[in-house]
N, CA, C and O of each residue as an XYZ file, in Angstrom:
516
protein
N     -65.333     26.800     43.405
C     -65.148     26.716     41.899
C     -64.061     25.933     41.269
O     -62.967     25.939     41.834
N     -64.223     25.219     40.108
C     -63.327     24.271     39.621
C     -62.729     24.807     38.299
O     -63.253     25.589     37.506
N     -61.574     24.241     38.241
C     -61.021     24.681     36.842
C     -62.010     24.743     35.626
O     -62.829     23.838     35.461
N     -61.928     25.836     34.761
C     -63.019     25.787     33.661
C     -62.986     24.479     32.999
O     -61.906     23.899     32.894
N     -64.229     23.880     32.471
C     -64.172     22.657     31.903
C     -64.340     22.640     30.347
O     -65.254     22.017     29.808
N     -63.466     23.314     29.705
C     -63.464     23.435     28.310
C     -62.358     22.811     27.653
O     -61.246     22.822     28.181
N     -62.553     22.299     26.613
C     -61.458     21.436     25.777
C     -60.554     22.523     24.928
O     -60.922     23.313     24.060
N     -59.292     22.299     25.459
C     -58.398     23.436     24.576
C     -58.212     23.207     23.251
O     -58.494     22.153     22.682
N     -57.756     24.146     22.763
C     -57.548     24.330     21.116
C     -56.072     23.748     21.044
O     -55.841     22.982     20.108
N     -55.174     24.000     21.830
C     -53.719     23.514     21.885
C     -53.342     23.274     23.454
O     -53.966     23.770     24.393
N     -52.304     22.494     23.554
C     -51.697     21.895     24.867
C     -50.354     21.784     24.516
O     -49.958     21.417     23.410
N     -49.625     22.115     25.501
C     -48.235     22.106     25.527
C     -47.673     21.431     27.023
O     -47.776     22.165     28.007
N     -47.163     20.239     27.189
C     -47.216     19.582     28.485
C     -45.638     19.152     28.590
O     -45.206     18.459     27.668
N     -44.895     19.457     29.478
C     -43.555     18.962     29.896
C     -43.601     18.115     31.240
O     -44.152     18.391     32.305
N     -42.893     17.055     30.891
C     -43.050     15.946     31.883
C     -42.228     16.113     33.199
O     -42.293     15.197     34.019
N     -41.397     17.298     33.490
C     -40.748     17.710     34.677
C     -39.330     16.637     34.868
O     -38.692     16.153     33.933
N     -39.072     16.443     36.282
C     -37.742     15.512     36.445
C     -38.226     15.371     37.911
O     -39.223     15.843     38.459
N     -36.984     14.391     38.505
C     -36.803     14.216     39.759
C     -35.651     15.289     40.276
O     -34.780     15.788     39.563
N     -35.878     15.547     41.838
C     -34.807     16.486     42.422
C     -33.630     15.987     42.435
O     -33.387     15.127     43.282
N     -32.674     16.370     41.567
C     -31.381     16.099     41.494
C     -30.485     17.187     41.497
O     -30.716     18.199     40.834
N     -29.362     17.036     42.279
C     -28.437     18.036     42.548
C     -27.094     17.347     42.043
O     -26.682     16.228     42.350
N     -26.378     18.491     41.004
C     -25.172     17.744     40.480
C     -24.146     18.606     41.225
O     -24.408     19.716     41.688
N     -22.766     17.901     41.310
C     -21.878     18.540     42.166
C     -20.492     18.154     41.166
O     -20.148     16.992     40.949
N     -19.891     19.184     40.697
C     -18.892     19.036     39.831
C     -17.312     19.508     40.532
O     -17.031     20.654     40.882
N     -16.531     18.474     40.609
C     -14.990     18.628     41.331
C     -14.122     19.558     40.377
O     -14.491     19.721     39.214
N     -13.295     19.996     40.725
C     -12.387     21.196     40.046
C     -11.811     20.103     38.887
O     -11.611     20.646     37.800
N     -11.557     18.879     38.928
C     -10.987     18.167     37.893
C     -12.042     17.578     36.840
O     -11.779     16.706     36.012
N     -13.161     18.146     36.998
C     -14.110     17.716     36.133
C     -15.306     16.604     36.298
O     -16.359     16.527     35.665
N     -14.816     15.782     37.332
C     -15.572     14.647     37.803
C     -16.856     15.180     38.411
O     -16.909     16.204     39.092
N     -18.011     14.305     38.074
C     -19.310     14.680     38.325
C     -20.277     13.712     39.400
O     -20.382     12.499     39.214
N     -20.834     14.287     40.331
C     -21.508     13.497     41.336
C     -22.860     13.829     41.303
O     -23.104     14.972     41.689
N     -24.018     13.001     40.871
C     -25.134     13.511     41.060
C     -26.021     12.672     42.245
O     -26.083     11.453     42.405
N     -26.605     13.622     42.924
C     -27.413     12.979     44.088
C     -28.806     13.300     44.100
O     -29.243     14.441     43.951
N     -29.557     12.181     44.296
C     -31.257     12.444     44.145
C     -31.767     12.409     45.479
O     -31.720     11.519     46.328
N     -32.398     13.861     45.500
C     -32.857     14.078     46.827
C     -34.598     14.053     47.033
O     -35.238     14.736     47.832
N     -35.053     13.194     46.194
C     -36.518     12.754     46.594
C     -36.793     11.557     45.697
O     -36.019     11.281     44.780
N     -37.914     10.826     45.956
C     -38.459      9.919     45.334
C     -39.572     10.175     44.469
O     -40.141      9.213     43.953
N     -40.006     11.490     44.214
C     -41.189     11.721     43.554
C     -40.927     12.892     42.323
O     -40.223     13.880     42.533
N     -41.485     12.675     41.234
C     -40.911     13.531     40.171
C     -41.940     14.656     40.252
O     -43.127     14.476     40.525
N     -41.336     15.905     39.971
C     -42.058     17.075     40.030
C     -41.651     18.065     38.837
O     -40.861     17.808     37.929
N     -42.342     19.217     39.031
C     -41.993     20.218     38.028
C     -42.825     20.037     36.654
O     -42.579     20.871     35.783
N     -43.708     19.115     36.386
C     -44.449     19.148     35.333
C     -45.106     20.498     34.976
O     -45.727     21.162     35.806
N     -44.925     20.870     33.663
C     -45.601     22.171     33.501
C     -46.545     21.887     32.198
O     -46.330     21.020     31.351
N     -47.628     22.799     32.219
C     -48.947     22.572     31.152
C     -49.119     23.856     30.585
O     -49.296     24.753     31.411
N     -49.114     24.159     29.473
C     -49.628     25.396     28.881
C     -50.728     25.017     27.933
O     -50.596     24.129     27.090
N     -51.898     25.778     28.116
C     -53.000     25.434     27.225
C     -53.724     26.755     26.543
O     -53.756     27.819     27.160
N     -54.163     26.647     25.546
C     -54.853     27.840     24.805
C     -56.320     27.339     24.480
O     -56.562     26.159     24.226
N     -57.275     28.334     24.511
C     -58.509     28.255     24.232
C     -59.024     29.272     23.264
O     -59.132     30.410     23.722
N     -59.350     29.093     22.058
C     -59.582     29.906     21.012
C     -60.976     29.885     20.841
O     -61.611     28.832     20.794
N     -61.702     31.481     20.707
C     -62.756     31.742     20.293
C     -63.974     31.342     21.393
O     -65.028     30.749     21.161
N     -63.605     31.725     22.318
C     -64.514     31.449     23.682
C     -65.509     33.081     23.838
O     -65.105     34.208     23.551
N     -66.769     32.713     24.341
C     -67.439     33.897     24.644
C     -66.615     34.940     25.916
O     -65.928     34.439     26.806
N     -66.781     36.005     25.817
C     -65.969     36.631     26.967
C     -66.423     36.267     28.250
O     -65.567     36.188     29.131
N     -67.745     35.998     28.566
C     -68.236     35.322     29.757
C     -67.533     33.781     30.031
O     -67.440     33.375     31.190
N     -67.108     33.060     29.028
C     -66.292     31.906     29.589
C     -65.214     32.435     29.651
O     -64.752     32.094     30.740
N     -64.277     33.286     28.971
C     -63.076     33.568     29.320
C     -62.887     34.229     30.568
O     -61.747     34.161     31.027
N     -63.790     34.887     31.256
C     -63.852     35.380     32.364
C     -63.730     34.330     33.590
O     -63.296     34.552     34.720
N     -64.191     33.229     33.094
C     -64.207     31.935     34.016
C     -62.792     31.613     34.554
O     -62.575     31.118     35.660
N     -61.834     31.962     33.618
C     -60.323     31.556     33.867
C     -59.938     32.502     35.054
O     -59.436     32.131     36.115
N     -60.282     33.895     34.672
C     -59.988     34.779     35.671
C     -60.539     34.667     37.178
O     -59.913     34.865     38.219
N     -61.779     34.323     37.018
C     -62.534     34.069     38.398
C     -61.744     33.043     39.199
O     -61.375     33.202     40.363
N     -61.493     31.801     38.317
C     -60.696     30.564     38.981
C     -59.285     30.939     39.485
O     -58.807     30.475     40.520
N     -58.682     31.779     38.704
C     -57.419     32.199     39.119
C     -57.501     33.260     40.565
O     -56.712     33.328     41.507
N     -58.438     33.824     40.375
C     -58.670     34.887     41.586
C     -58.784     34.014     42.928
O     -58.091     34.157     43.936
N     -59.893     33.001     42.704
C     -59.981     32.238     43.821
C     -58.836     31.534     44.449
O     -58.562     31.454     45.647
N     -58.189     31.015     43.376
C     -56.724     30.326     43.653
C     -55.629     31.437     44.517
O     -54.518     31.159     44.968
N     -56.237     32.551     44.561
C     -55.149     33.581     45.017
C     -53.995     33.855     44.039
O     -52.896     34.276     44.399
N     -54.262     33.641     43.055
C     -53.141     33.810     41.786
C     -52.393     32.409     41.627
O     -52.886     31.373     41.180
N     -51.049     32.614     42.107
C     -50.126     31.570     41.845
C     -49.928     30.798     43.140
O     -49.115     29.875     43.205
N     -50.801     31.245     44.343
C     -50.457     30.786     45.641
C     -50.990     29.504     45.762
O     -50.157     28.643     46.045
N     -52.356     29.063     45.602
C     -53.103     27.882     45.911
C     -52.960     26.765     45.155
O     -52.901     27.068     43.963
N     -52.887     25.693     45.337
C     -52.873     24.230     44.392
C     -54.284     23.776     44.114
O     -55.153     24.029     44.948
N     -54.586     23.107     42.978
C     -55.726     22.627     42.804
C     -55.455     21.280     41.829
O     -54.463     21.008     41.152
N     -56.864     20.457     42.038
C     -56.789     19.423     41.008
C     -57.941     19.491     40.118
O     -58.910     20.210     40.361
N     -57.819     18.569     38.841
C     -58.692     18.574     38.086
C     -59.752     17.310     38.485
O     -59.487     16.119     38.646
N     -61.060     18.021     38.584
C     -62.085     17.025     39.170
C     -62.238     15.585     38.759
O     -62.542     14.642     39.490
N     -61.953     15.569     37.342
C     -62.131     14.164     36.965
C     -61.196     13.981     35.761
O     -60.647     14.941     35.220
N     -61.045     12.757     35.380
C     -60.098     12.441     34.088
C     -60.365     13.391     33.195
O     -59.600     14.337     33.005
N     -61.667     13.195     32.458
C     -61.908     14.022     31.092
C     -62.281     15.364     31.379
O     -63.369     15.712     30.920
N     -61.543     16.312     32.121
C     -61.856     17.488     32.581
C     -60.961     18.476     31.787
O     -59.810     18.136     31.510
N     -61.484     19.785     31.380
C     -60.696     20.820     31.419
C     -59.412     20.463     30.086
O     -59.625     19.990     28.970
N     -58.186     20.853     30.652
C     -57.187     20.692     29.604
C     -56.872     19.096     29.274
O     -56.127     18.792     28.343
N     -57.482     18.142     30.091
C     -57.057     16.475     29.728
C     -58.286     16.231     28.374
O     -58.227     15.283     27.591
N     -59.197     17.157     28.348
C     -60.375     16.715     27.272
C     -59.748     16.498     25.966
O     -59.028     17.408     25.555
N     -59.905     15.372     25.184
C     -59.417     15.103     23.903
C     -57.852     14.632     23.985
O     -57.180     14.522     22.959
N     -57.481     14.441     24.901
C     -56.029     13.795     24.988
C     -55.899     12.557     25.653
O     -55.894     12.495     26.882
N     -55.772     11.358     24.771
C     -55.743      9.982     25.358
C     -54.524      9.665     26.212
O     -54.472      8.697     26.972
N     -53.470     10.620     26.018
C     -52.498     10.375     26.946
C     -52.367     10.874     28.285
O     -51.495     10.705     29.138
N     -53.644     11.655     28.265
C     -53.849     12.371     29.836
C     -53.767     11.490     31.103
O     -53.307     11.808     32.200
N     -54.272     10.398     30.745
C     -54.435      9.190     31.651
C     -53.090      8.949     32.467
O     -52.932      8.869     33.685
N     -52.189      8.859     31.450
C     -50.662      8.439     32.314
C     -49.911      9.917     32.543
O     -49.473     10.266     33.639
N     -49.840     10.676     31.402
C     -49.100     11.962     31.547
C     -49.728     12.833     32.730
O     -48.993     13.351     33.570
N     -50.964     12.959     32.759
C     -51.640     13.852     33.558
C     -51.816     13.043     35.156
O     -52.402     13.489     36.143
N     -51.232     11.973     35.036
C     -51.422     11.164     36.405
C     -50.513     11.794     37.426
O     -49.656     11.171     38.053
N     -50.785     13.173     37.551
C     -49.923     14.011     38.493
C     -50.524     13.787     39.889
O     -49.781     13.976     40.853
N     -51.677     13.437     40.075
C     -52.406     13.276     41.398
C     -51.784     11.870     41.835
O     -51.440     11.698     43.005
N     -51.653     10.913     40.912
C     -51.125      9.631     41.294
C     -49.557      9.730     42.011
O     -49.084      8.970     42.857
N     -48.978     10.828     41.429
C     -47.535     11.032     41.854
C     -47.502     11.702     42.885
O     -46.380     11.812     43.379
N     -48.374     12.226     43.432
C     -48.359     13.120     44.637
C     -48.393     14.617     44.657
O     -48.225     15.327     45.648
N     -48.670     15.063     43.228
C     -48.506     16.419     42.812
C     -49.785     16.926     42.451
O     -50.612     16.199     41.900
N     -50.033     18.240     42.746
C     -51.115     19.036     42.445
C     -50.892     20.226     41.338
O     -49.735     20.562     41.087
N     -51.845     20.782     40.762
C     -51.374     21.888     39.945
C     -51.525     23.356     40.653
O     -52.244     23.411     41.650
N     -50.917     24.486     40.213
C     -50.931     25.767     40.323
C     -50.630     26.559     39.179
O     -49.845     26.164     38.316
N     -51.272     27.768     39.122
C     -51.019     28.750     38.140
C     -49.437     29.156     38.229
O     -48.906     29.547     39.269
N     -48.897     29.032     37.216
C     -47.477     29.715     36.974
C     -47.448     31.114     36.745
O     -46.441     31.733     37.090
N     -48.563     31.808     36.126
C     -48.729     33.063     36.056
C     -50.270     33.304     35.627
O     -51.010     32.386     35.275
N     -50.668     34.714     35.707
C     -52.049     35.014     35.519
C     -52.527     34.535     33.913
O     -51.741     34.662     32.975
N     -53.577     34.107     33.776
C     -54.335     33.734     32.486
C     -54.260     35.006     31.704
O     -54.745     36.064     32.104
N     -53.599     34.847     30.519
C     -53.813     35.814     29.337
C     -54.862     35.997     28.370
O     -54.860     35.169     27.459
N     -55.838     36.957     28.343
C     -56.846     36.992     27.542
C     -56.778     37.889     26.270
O     -56.686     39.094     26.505
N     -56.805     37.540     25.068
C     -56.794     38.207     23.902
C     -58.191     38.436     23.134
O     -58.761     37.456     22.654
N     -58.672     39.556     23.030
C     -59.738     39.866     22.162
C     -59.633     39.683     20.963
O     -58.662     40.236     20.446
N     -60.515     38.892     20.082
C     -60.377     38.343     18.714
C     -61.526     39.105     18.036
O     -61.347     39.546     16.900
N     -62.546     39.262     18.589
C     -63.760     39.975     17.835
C     -64.538     40.447     18.991
O     -64.261     39.948     20.081
N     -65.490     41.353     18.919
C     -66.316     41.813     20.003
C     -67.261     40.788     20.457
O     -68.154     40.292     19.770
N     -66.942     40.476     21.866
C     -67.553     39.123     22.656
C     -66.974     38.027     22.591
O     -67.371     37.063     23.245
N     -65.708     37.962     21.621
C     -64.911     36.725     21.498
C     -63.536     36.537     21.805
O     -62.732     37.077     21.044
N     -63.214     36.049     22.521
C     -61.672     35.936     23.063
C     -61.062     34.619     23.181
O     -61.743     33.607     23.342
N     -59.639     34.611     23.095
C     -58.824     33.427     23.335
C     -58.050     33.818     24.550
O     -57.697     34.962     24.839
N     -57.798     32.568     25.322
C     -57.427     32.456     26.542
C     -56.045     31.765     26.560
O     -56.054     30.763     25.845
N     -54.827     32.007     27.182
C     -53.719     31.274     27.426
C     -53.551     31.028     28.948
O     -53.482     32.017     29.678
N     -53.484     29.855     29.449
C     -53.040     29.502     30.738
C     -52.030     28.476     31.039
O     -52.090     27.310     30.651
N     -50.982     29.054     31.846
C     -49.794     28.315     32.181
C     -50.047     27.579     33.535
O     -50.576     28.249     34.422
N     -49.740     26.320     33.788
C     -49.833     25.632     35.095
C     -48.421     25.065     35.113
O     -47.672     24.800     34.173
N     -48.231     24.934     36.601
C     -46.879     24.061     36.903
C     -47.414     23.124     38.028
O     -48.226     23.485     38.880
N     -46.872     21.889     37.935
C     -47.325     20.752     39.221
C     -46.339     21.161     40.413
O     -45.317     21.821     40.224
N     -46.716     20.743     41.527
C     -45.932     21.020     42.851
C     -46.196     19.806     43.513
O     -47.191     19.117     43.288
N     -45.200     19.502     44.432
C     -45.443     18.512     45.572
C     -46.258     19.054     46.790
O     -45.928     20.124     47.301
N     -47.243     18.386     47.230
C     -48.002     18.879     48.192
C     -47.958     17.747     49.510
O     -48.590     17.974     50.541
C-alpha cells in the first residue's frame, strides 16, 4: 500500500540540516565539526480537510502497514500525495535524491467534521537509509 494520493489542504515543510556537533571551550571559543555529507532531518506536516471517513481511514491503514513510526517509505511519483500542487516539491522534496526516505513522526490525527466527513493531520520526518 502506498501513501494516500490526496492533495493536501495545507503543508508545512522544514528543510533540516547537516549533522553538526558544536563544542564550546570554557573561554567561550566554539568548534564545529561536520559529521556527515548528507542533509537530514527534513520534516513535513500536511493537513487534509473534508475527506470522507473511508478516505481518512487510508491514512491509518498506511500508518499501520508501516508499523507506526518504524518503517520508512517513499512517495511513488513526483506529483504524489503531499507533493501535489507544490511546484517547489521538485527541489525541496528531492529527499530521495539526497539519500533520505520518509517515516511517520507520530500517528495521523483524524478529526470528525460532520457525519461521514473528517480532516486528517500527518507529520513525517526524513531519515537517512
